[in-house]
C-alpha positions in Angstrom: 101.2 95.6 96.1 104.5 94.0 97.6 106.3 91.1 96.0 105.3 88.6 98.8 101.3 89.4 98.9 98.9 87.6 97.8 95.6 89.7 96.3 92.3 88.5 96.7 88.8 89.9 95.4 85.4 88.1 96.2 84.0 86.7 92.9 80.1 87.5 92.9 77.1 88.1 91.1 73.8 90.2 90.9 71.5 86.6 91.2 70.8 83.5 93.1 73.1 81.1 91.1 76.5 82.3 90.2 79.2 79.7 89.7 78.0 76.6 92.0 74.4 75.3 90.1 72.3 74.0 93.0 74.1 75.2 96.1 71.9 78.1 96.8 69.3 75.1 98.4 72.0 74.2 100.8 70.4 75.6 104.3 73.5 78.2 104.9 73.2 80.0 101.4 71.8 83.6 101.6 72.6 84.1 97.7 68.4 84.4 97.4 68.4 87.7 99.2 70.4 89.3 96.5 67.6 91.6 95.4 68.2 92.8 99.5 70.6 95.8 99.8 71.3 94.6 103.4 72.5 91.4 101.8 75.1 93.5 99.6 76.1 95.9 102.9 76.5 93.0 105.1 78.6 91.3 102.4 81.0 94.5 102.0 81.2 95.1 106.1 82.3 91.2 106.1 85.0 91.4 102.8 86.4 94.8 104.5 87.0 93.1 108.2 88.5 90.1 106.2 90.7 92.7 104.4 89.9 91.2 100.9 91.2 94.0 97.9 88.0 94.5 96.3 84.9 92.3 95.3 84.5 91.7 92.0 80.8 91.9 90.3 80.2 89.8 87.4 77.0 89.9 84.7 75.5 88.5 81.8 73.1 90.6 79.2 71.0 87.6 78.5 69.6 84.5 79.2 71.4 80.8 79.1 68.9 79.3 76.4 70.7 77.1 74.5 70.4 73.8 76.9 67.5 72.0 74.9 66.9 75.4 72.8 65.2 76.9 76.0 65.8 79.2 78.7 63.5 77.3 80.9 66.2 75.0 82.1 68.2 78.2 83.3 64.5 79.7 85.0 63.9 76.6 86.7 67.4 76.1 88.0 68.1 79.8 89.1 71.3 79.8 86.6 72.4 83.4 86.3 68.5 84.7 86.3 67.1 86.2 87.3 70.0 89.2 87.4 70.4 92.7 88.1 72.3 95.5 87.1 75.8 95.0 88.8 76.2 99.0 89.4 73.0 99.2 91.8 74.3 98.0 94.9 77.8 99.5 94.8 77.3 102.8 96.3 75.4 101.5 99.4 78.5 99.2 99.5 80.8 102.0 99.4 79.1 103.9 102.2 79.6 100.9 104.7 83.5 100.6 104.1 86.8 103.0 103.5 88.9 100.5 101.8 87.0 98.0 99.8 87.4 98.0 96.1 84.9 96.9 93.5 85.1 95.9 90.1 82.0 95.9 88.0 81.6 94.2 84.8 79.9 96.1 82.0 79.7 95.1 78.5 81.3 97.3 75.8 79.2 95.7 73.0 75.8 97.3 74.0 76.8 100.5 75.6 76.8 104.4 74.5 80.1 105.3 75.8 79.6 108.7 76.3 76.4 107.9 79.3 78.7 105.0 80.2 81.9 107.3 80.9 79.7 109.4 82.9 78.5 106.5 85.0 82.0 105.3 86.2 83.1 108.9 86.7 80.1 109.0 89.3 81.2 105.9 91.3 84.5 106.8 91.3 83.5 110.3 92.9 81.6 108.5 95.1 83.1 105.4 95.9 86.7 108.2 96.5 88.6 106.1 93.6 87.7 102.6 94.7 86.0 101.6 91.1 87.3 99.0 88.0 85.5 98.3 85.2 85.8 94.7 83.9 85.5 95.0 80.5 83.7 92.2 78.3 82.5 92.2 75.0 79.3 89.5 75.5 78.4 86.3 74.3 74.6 85.2 74.2 72.8 85.5 71.0 69.8 86.5 73.3 71.3 89.4 74.3 71.8 91.2 70.6 68.2 89.7 70.1 67.1 91.7 73.1 69.4 94.8 72.4 68.0 96.1 69.0 70.4 93.2 66.5 69.3 90.6 64.4 72.6 88.8 65.3 75.5 89.0 67.5 78.3 91.0 66.4 81.2 88.5 65.2 83.7 87.6 68.3 86.6 89.3 66.8 84.7 92.5 65.8 83.4 92.7 69.1 86.9 93.6 70.2 87.1 96.2 67.4 83.8 97.8 68.4 85.2 97.6 72.4 88.7 99.1 71.4 86.5 102.6 69.8 84.4 102.3 73.0 87.2 102.6 75.5 89.1 104.9 73.7 86.5 106.8 73.4 86.2 106.6 77.4 89.2 107.5 77.8 89.1 110.7 76.1 86.8 111.9 78.3 88.2 110.6 81.2 91.9 112.1 80.7 91.4 114.8 77.8 88.2 116.5 78.4 88.7 118.3 81.4 92.1 119.9 82.2 93.5 119.2 86.2 92.9 122.9 87.0 89.8 123.0 85.0 87.2 123.3 88.7 88.2 126.3 90.2 85.3 127.0 92.6 85.5 130.1 93.0 82.9 131.3 95.2 83.4 134.6 95.2 83.0 135.2 91.5 80.8 132.6 91.4 82.6 130.2 89.2 82.9 126.6 89.7 84.9 125.9 86.4 86.8 127.5 84.0 85.4 126.8 80.3 88.6 127.5 78.6 90.4 124.3 80.4 87.1 121.8 79.3 86.7 120.9 75.7 85.2 118.6 73.7 86.8 115.2 72.2 85.5 115.6 68.4 85.9 111.4 68.1 84.7 110.2 64.7 85.2 106.5 64.5 83.6 103.5 62.5 80.9 103.1 65.5 80.7 106.4 67.3 80.6 109.9 66.6 81.5 111.9 70.0 81.6 115.6 70.1 80.9 116.5 72.7 82.7 117.5 76.5 82.9 115.0 79.4 79.7 115.6 81.6 82.0 114.7 85.3 84.4 116.8 86.4 87.8 114.4 86.9 87.2 111.9 89.4 89.9 110.4 91.9 91.4 108.0 89.2 89.9 109.5 85.9 90.0 106.3 84.4 88.8 103.3 86.2 91.1 100.5 87.1 90.8 98.6 83.5 90.1 94.3 84.2 89.6 92.4 81.4 88.5 88.7 81.0 89.1 87.4 77.6 91.4 84.5 76.6 90.8 83.8 73.0 93.6 85.7 70.6 91.9 88.5 70.0 90.8 89.0 74.1 94.4 88.4 74.6 95.6 91.1 72.2 92.6 93.5 73.8 94.1 92.5 77.1 97.5 93.3 76.5 96.9 96.8 75.5 94.2 98.1 78.0 94.4 95.5 80.8 95.7 96.8 84.2 94.2 93.4 85.5 93.1 90.2 83.6 91.2 87.7 85.2 91.5 84.5 83.9 90.6 80.7 84.8 92.0 77.4 84.0 92.0 73.9 85.5 96.0 74.0 86.2 98.9 76.0 87.2 100.8 74.9 84.2 98.2 75.7 81.7 97.5 79.0 83.4 101.4 79.6 83.2 101.4 79.4 79.3 98.4 81.9 79.1 99.9 84.2 81.7 103.4 84.1 79.6 101.7 85.1 76.6 100.0 88.2 78.2 102.9 89.4 79.3 104.7 89.0 75.8 102.1 90.8 74.4 102.2 93.1 76.8 105.6 94.1 76.1 104.9 94.0 72.4 102.7 97.1 72.8 105.1 99.5 75.1 103.8 98.4 78.2 105.7 97.2 81.1 104.7 93.1 81.2 104.7 93.4 85.0 102.2 95.9 85.1 99.5 93.6 83.8 98.2 91.8 87.2 96.7 88.4 86.5 94.1 87.2 88.9 92.8 83.6 88.0 89.2 82.1 89.6 89.5 79.6 92.5 86.9 77.9 94.7 88.1 77.0 98.2 85.9 74.5 100.7 87.9 74.7 104.0 87.5 73.9 107.6 89.6 73.7 110.6 91.3 69.9 109.2 91.3 68.2 106.3 89.1 65.6 107.1 86.2 68.5 107.9 86.8 70.0 104.7 86.4 66.8 102.9 83.4 66.3 104.9 82.0 69.6 103.7 82.8 69.3 100.5 81.0 65.9 100.1 78.1 67.7 101.8 77.9 70.6 99.4 77.9 67.8 96.5 74.6 66.4 97.6 73.6 70.0 96.9 74.6 70.4 93.2 72.7 70.7 90.2 73.1 68.8 86.9 70.8 70.2 85.0 71.9 73.7 86.0 75.1 72.8 85.5 74.6 71.9 81.8 72.4 75.1 81.1 75.1 76.8 82.7 77.5 75.2 80.4 75.4 75.6 77.0 75.2 79.2 77.6 78.9 79.8 77.6 79.7 77.5 74.6 77.1 77.3 72.5 76.7 73.6 73.0 73.9 71.7 74.1 75.0 68.7 75.6 71.6 67.3 76.6 71.8 66.0 72.9 75.0 63.8 73.6 75.6 60.3 75.1 76.4 61.2 79.0 79.6 59.4 78.6 80.6 60.4 74.6 84.3 62.5 75.0 83.7 66.2 73.5 85.3 67.7 70.4 86.3 71.1 70.1 83.5 72.9 68.1 84.3 77.1 66.9 81.5 78.8 67.8 81.3 82.3 68.0 80.4 82.1 72.1 82.8 82.0 74.7 85.7 80.3 73.4 87.8 80.2 76.5 85.7 77.3 77.7 85.7 75.5 75.0 89.5 75.7 75.1 89.5 74.8 78.7 87.4 71.7 78.4 88.4 70.6 74.9 91.6 71.3 74.1 93.1 72.7 77.3 93.8 69.8 79.5 94.8 66.8 77.5 95.2 64.4 80.2 91.7 64.6 81.3 88.4 63.3 79.0 85.9 65.5 78.8 81.9 64.2 78.7 78.7 65.7 79.3 79.0 63.9 82.8 82.9 65.0 83.6 81.6 69.1 82.6 78.7 68.5 85.0 80.9 67.3 87.9 83.3 70.0 87.0 80.8 72.8 86.7 78.7 71.8 89.9 81.2 73.6 92.0 83.6 76.6 91.1 82.3 76.5 87.9 85.1 77.0 85.6 87.3 77.0 87.7 89.9 74.4 90.4 88.3 73.7 93.7 90.9 73.7 96.7 89.5 71.4 99.2 91.3 70.9 103.2 92.3 72.3 106.2 94.3 76.0 106.3 97.9 74.3 105.7 96.8 72.5 102.9 94.8 75.2 100.8 97.4 77.6 101.8 100.0 75.5 100.4 98.2 75.0 97.0 97.6 78.7 96.8 101.4 79.9 97.2 102.3 77.2 94.5 99.9 78.5 92.1 101.1 81.9 92.7 104.5 80.5 92.3 103.6 78.5 89.3 101.5 80.5 87.0 103.3 83.5 87.5 100.2 85.6 88.8 99.4 87.8 91.0 96.2 86.9 93.3 93.0 85.1 92.9 89.5 86.2 92.3 87.9 84.3 95.2 84.3 82.3 93.8 81.9 81.0 96.3 80.1 77.6 97.2 77.7 78.9 99.4 77.3 82.7 100.4 78.7 83.8 102.5 79.7 81.0 104.1 82.5 80.3 101.6 83.9 83.8 102.1 83.2 83.5 105.9 85.5 80.1 106.0 88.3 81.7 104.2 88.6 84.8 106.3 88.4 82.2 109.6 90.8 79.6 108.5 92.9 80.5 105.6 93.7 84.5 106.3 95.7 83.3 109.4 97.4 80.6 107.8 98.4 83.0 104.6 99.5 85.6 107.4 101.7 83.5 109.3 103.5 83.3 105.9 103.7 86.6 105.2 101.3 86.0 102.4 98.1 88.2 103.5 98.3 91.6 105.1 97.0 92.1 108.5 95.5 95.8 107.7 95.3 97.5 104.6 97.9 99.8 103.8 97.8 103.7 102.9 96.4 103.2 99.8 93.1 104.7 98.7 92.3 104.0 95.6 91.9 100.5 93.4 95.4 101.4 91.3 97.6 102.5 94.4 96.4 98.7 95.1 97.8 97.4 92.2 100.6 99.6 92.0 101.5 101.6 95.3 100.5 104.8 97.2 100.0 107.6 94.9 99.7 105.7 91.8 96.0 106.9 91.3 96.1 107.6 87.9 97.1 105.4 84.7 100.6 104.4 84.1 102.4 106.5 81.4 102.7 103.4 79.4 98.8 102.5 79.2 96.8 104.0 76.2 94.8 106.1 78.2 97.8 108.3 79.0 98.2 109.7 75.9 95.2 112.0 76.1 96.3 113.4 79.5 96.5 117.6 79.6 
């Protein structure tokens, strides 16, 4: 990735309503087709035609059931339920594309790392190196209860657990099979040399994994590591492990503080701070002119869903705003839920008074991220400003409607960015997700990444 090019991933989820509560009812929205494979293969073709870097797929294990102490509102409003496993459609999407990458969200809190490592190796093989893992630690109590726990593991301890999970995966991916273990000797009927395949002999606080990795080395061995935590523990985890960080902030000024902190912690961990690529969420409503874009935005607003927005907010923060006066300013509450959302709404922007009405309005389109409304030049100006002021590498583009938001971006914004030298006209020679971050030929983890210490 050159210094002038801005990277873009589409941001989606295997559900009906991802980031804009109520917009699934818009007549041009296709998100109710999420359960059809054709929806995903059509989307993959569209994104590759638009030269997107990748598709970033969110996930959640559980139901947003904090609002009115019930999952009813989330179910009624299709607020990230029903939701499918995010890995299932990726092979089919890879089969109809050649360059598009895939970042897949999987929680480290509820996985057996031995089996998880095989799943990612399998996808890395089948996509020829176009896979990334977005590591999350989950934040819903319902997920813990439904996955065999009496209560959720505490926030910071979830990152201790995640550290061990990824360490096991690194050992399996990087250290179990030598580079020349696979010989494919047909004459002697020997596929792999057992002397070059070894168990990892891991014994830790949470897991014991003695054996060998079930998959031979994939193109990247370790998939590109994404991470999206913004709490102190999350930032420390990201600085140690993440090659790409996904965050969200209401302003570029607030985002810059986070970016500087992440890069500083990465340097303290012996990593090149510029090797940590940082993306922020953004939603774009655009058309041929500022006036047409504003009209489109006003139309979208008529489909937003107040109850769905508050159900979403309650789920990610642990705060039920239905019990508050709609115009009452929010106070910071230290919960074990997603602290990043609380920080955004209660601390991060001191110039804005957040009330339940303001939260619902903000969440109504684009959920946690800012929304850019305007014609090509207006939006491109703002995108460039965010990149320069926040020192970020790119954006994860959320949608108001799908695939319309992505189609509009390709039609109106891509040509404008191309004219400014900020968006490529075609993919380069890179074939893997990691090459997309670090340049052609950089398929394996960098030497300063913690996975590299297990190389053989």
